LUMVO-860546 format. One record per residue (C-alpha): residue in one letter; x, z, y. Coordinates in steps of 0.1 Angstrom, whole numbers, padded with zeros to 4 digits, always signed. Example, Ala and Ser with C-alpha at 12.3 -4.5 7.8 and 13.67 -1.06 7.14 Angstrom:
A+0123+0078-0045S+0137+0071-0011
REM end
This chain:
M+0822+0759+0038S+0814+0789+0058K+0804+0821+0044G+0768+0819+0058K+0761+0786+0042K+0773+0798+0008I+0749+0827+0011A+0720+0804+0021L+0727+0781-0009F+0728+0811-0033I+0694+0824-0020G+0679+0789-0024A+0691+0786-0059L+0676+0819-0068V+0643+0808-0053V+0643+0776-0074I+0652+0794-0106G+0625+0821-0099G+0599+0793-0095V+0609+0777-0127I+0607+0810-0146A+0573+0819-0130G+0559+0785-0140S+0571+0788-0175V+0556+0823-0178A+0522+0811-0164R+0521+0782-0189A+0529+0806-0217S+0502+0830-0205G+0475+0802-0204K+0481+0795-0241K+0475+0831-0253I+0442+0840-0271E+0428+0874-0263V+0416+0893-0294Q+0398+0926-0299T+0409+0949-0327G+0387+0973-0346K+0390+0996-0375V+0377+0987-0409G+0355+1014-0424K+0324+1023-0445K+0291+1015-0426D+0254+1010-0432L+0244+0974-0424V+0209+0963-0416S+0195+0928-0411K+0164+0925-0389V+0139+0899-0377S+0124+0907-0343A+0092+0893-0329S+0067+0902-0303G+0029+0906-0307E-0002+0926-0299I-0017+0958-0312R-0051+0954-0327P-0073+0973-0352K-0073+0961-0387K-0111+0961-0388F-0133+0953-0358V-0167+0936-0352N-0179+0915-0323V-0214+0928-0319S-0240+0902-0308S-0278+0902-0306D-0296+0882-0333V-0322+0870-0307A-0319+0858-0272G-0332+0877-0242R-0325+0902-0215I-0308+0936-0222V-0334+0961-0211Q-0315+0992-0224L-0278+0998-0230L-0271+1031-0248I-0233+1030-0250K-0202+1029-0228E-0167+1018-0235G-0148+1044-0255D-0179+1059-0272R-0177+1067-0309V-0206+1053-0329K-0220+1055-0364R-0233+1027-0386G-0270+1020-0378Q-0268+1037-0344I-0288+1019-0317L-0265+1003-0292A-0289+0982-0270R-0324+0969-0268I-0334+0933-0259D-0367+0925-0241A-0392+0924-0269K-0424+0914-0251R-0424+0878-0263Y-0416+0888-0299E-0443+0915-0298E-0469+0889-0287G-0457+0865-0315A-0461+0893-0341R-0496+0901-0329Q-0506+0865-0330S-0493+0859-0365E-0510+0891-0378A-0543+0880-0363S-0539+0846-0380L-0532+0863-0413A-0563+0885-0409A-0584+0854-0402S-0570+0836-0433R-0579+0866-0455S-0614+0866-0441D-0617+0829-0450L-0604+0837-0485D-0632+0862-0489R-0657+0835-0479T-0643+0809-0502L-0643+0834-0531A-0680+0841-0524D-0687+0803-0524L-0668+0800-0557E-0689+0828-0573L-0721+0811-0562S-0709+0778-0575R-0700+0794-0608Q-0735+0809-0612S-0750+0776-0603L-0729+0759-0629D-0739+0784-0656R-0776+0777-0648Q-0771+0740-0650K-0754+0743-0683K-0783+0763-0698M-0808+0739-0684H-0788+0710-0697A-0788+0726-0731D-0826+0728-0729K-0827+0691-0719L-0841+0701-0685V-0815+0684-0663S-0795+0652-0668D-0758+0648-0675Q-0754+0636-0639V-0767+0669-0624L-0744+0689-0647E-0714+0668-0638Q-0721+0673-0601A-0723+0711-0606E-0690+0710-0625S-0673+0689-0597E-0686+0713-0570F-0672+0743-0590K-0638+0726-0592M-0639+0719-0555K-0646+0756-0548Q-0617+0766-0570A-0593+0742-0552A-0605+0757-0519V-0597+0792-0530E-0562+0782-0542S-0556+0763-0509Q-0566+0794-0489R-0544+0816-0510K-0514+0794-0502R-0524+0794-0465I-0524+0832-0466A-0489+0832-0482Q-0477+0810-0454Q-0492+0832-0428A-0477+0863-0445A-0442+0846-0443V-0448+0839-0406V-0457+0876-0401A-0426+0887-0419T-0405+0863-0397T-0420+0875-0364Q-0416+0912-0375D-0380+0905-0384D-0374+0889-0350L-0391+0919-0333G-0368+0942-0353K-0338+0922-0342T-0344+0931-0305T-0328+0964-0314V-0290+0960-0316M-0274+0985-0340A-0238+0994-0348P-0226+0975-0379M-0200+1001-0388D-0185+1035-0378G-0160+1031-0351V-0152+1031-0314V-0166+1008-0287T-0133+0993-0276S-0148+0966-0253L-0181+0965-0235Q-0187+0929-0222K-0223+0930-0210E-0243+0953-0188E-0280+0963-0187G-0301+0935-0172E-0279+0906-0183T-0292+0879-0206V-0276+0872-0239I-0277+0842-0263G-0288+0850-0299A-0268+0846-0330Q-0288+0815-0341S-0268+0795-0315F-0233+0781-0319S-0218+0805-0294P-0237+0839-0294T-0230+0863-0266V-0208+0892-0275I-0222+0925-0262C-0194+0948-0273V-0166+0952-0298V-0167+0981-0323A-0134+0988-0340D-0121+1012-0366L-0090+1027-0349S-0079+1047-0380V-0060+1017-0393M-0040+0997-0367E-0017+0967-0370V+0005+0945-0349E+0001+0907-0352I+0034+0890-0344L+0046+0854-0343V+0078+0848-0362D+0100+0818-0356E+0100+0792-0384T+0138+0797-0389D+0133+0834-0397I+0101+0833-0419R+0121+0826-0451N+0136+0861-0448L+0103+0879-0447A+0084+0892-0477L+0053+0914-0482G+0061+0951-0483Q+0091+0950-0460T+0094+0979-0436A+0093+0975-0399E+0099+0995-0367V+0074+0988-0340R+0080+0996-0303V+0051+0996-0279D+0058+0988-0243A+0032+1014-0231L+0047+1041-0253E+0083+1040-0241G+0108+1056-0264S+0085+1060-0295I+0090+1041-0327I+0061+1035-0351K+0068+1028-0388G+0050+0999-0404E+0049+0975-0433V+0044+0938-0436T+0010+0932-0452E+0002+0896-0444I+0023+0864-0439G+0007+0833-0427S+0010+0802-0449S+0006+0776-0421A+0028+0770-0391I+0014+0773-0356P+0028+0751-0328R+0044+0774-0303G+0019+0781-0275A-0011+0769-0295A-0023+0804-0302A-0024+0812-0265T-0039+0779-0252G-0062+0773-0281S-0049+0737-0286N-0046+0722-0320V-0023+0694-0310N+0004+0691-0336N+0038+0678-0325S+0063+0674-0352N+0092+0681-0328Q+0076+0712-0313A+0089+0746-0323K+0066+0765-0346D+0058+0801-0355F+0041+0819-0384K+0016+0846-0380V+0027+0879-0396T+0008+0911-0397V+0025+0945-0398T+0002+0975-0407L+0012+1007-0389K+0017+1040-0406D+0005+1071-0388P-0003+1054-0354P-0004+1079-0325A-0038+1087-0310T-0027+1072-0277L-0023+1037-0293R-0049+1012-0280P-0058+0977-0290G-0043+0949-0269L-0010+0967-0261N+0021+0945-0262A+0046+0955-0290T+0078+0943-0306A+0084+0946-0343D+0118+0947-0360V+0112+0938-0396I+0141+0950-0419T+0149+0921-0442A+0180+0935-0458R+0199+0968-0459R+0234+0977-0474E+0246+1012-0473G+0283+1024-0474V+0299+0989-0474T+0333+0980-0460A+0328+0964-0426A+0347+0955-0394P+0333+0946-0359I+0324+0909-0356Q+0345+0907-0324A+0376+0916-0344
REM end
């Protein structure tokens, strides 16, 4: 065999051996498990439940008119601070004023009729007294006396009936006066007008209906809270009095402290709160409504802002811990 062939065979053998070694190394590398190491040390561990919700005042009132009609005067604008009893709006009172005048006139007429029936009763009483004296002197018969007594009783009944009619008329007057007074819409509490939903000239439906028209919303902004929906798998970890850290999207970078003050007892099908649907599907994910009351909320906080609350469910300080990845 020539020297050139020997060299070629040697090189070929080296290539084969290299391929076998490379394949073995590749197979060995594929079976390795990468791990991450970390140092064990003393750390503070905190367990949290996070949920999203909406900022709202703890106390607010949807202000409606007690009577239906057109708004003829609107004395507020959104953002105004109002006091309890302050006039917010006036409803067209013409119809109620006419009703009040009519009922007062009817009451006056009934009182005049009472005066007349009292006069008739007095005449009947005098006539009965004369008939009794004459009957004692044997000057009139028993029948005449009985007729006088019957007429006197009829006059008494007429007086009582008229007095009841006056009481009814007085009640009607009180009702019409009350309706007239309700054409003035007043603030039910001290607070801020956070929402103005009607304008001057618009017609509103009174509170006597099933769906009264909301004119505005008055809220007490001194106490604010965030209402969150917590997943059913996390609700068991929550308890009243737990602290929370609230982050508001509109106030980037700020954290507001809070405390869990209410935990709903009934599950809400996910999406039902937003859609208003009450359809209950046993397989559907459910949430529980939880209220977190904020401590020292900033003046820039407004109702309706989106927020995320991290409720601290457990805390351990200075415990030996290692990274989960290790």
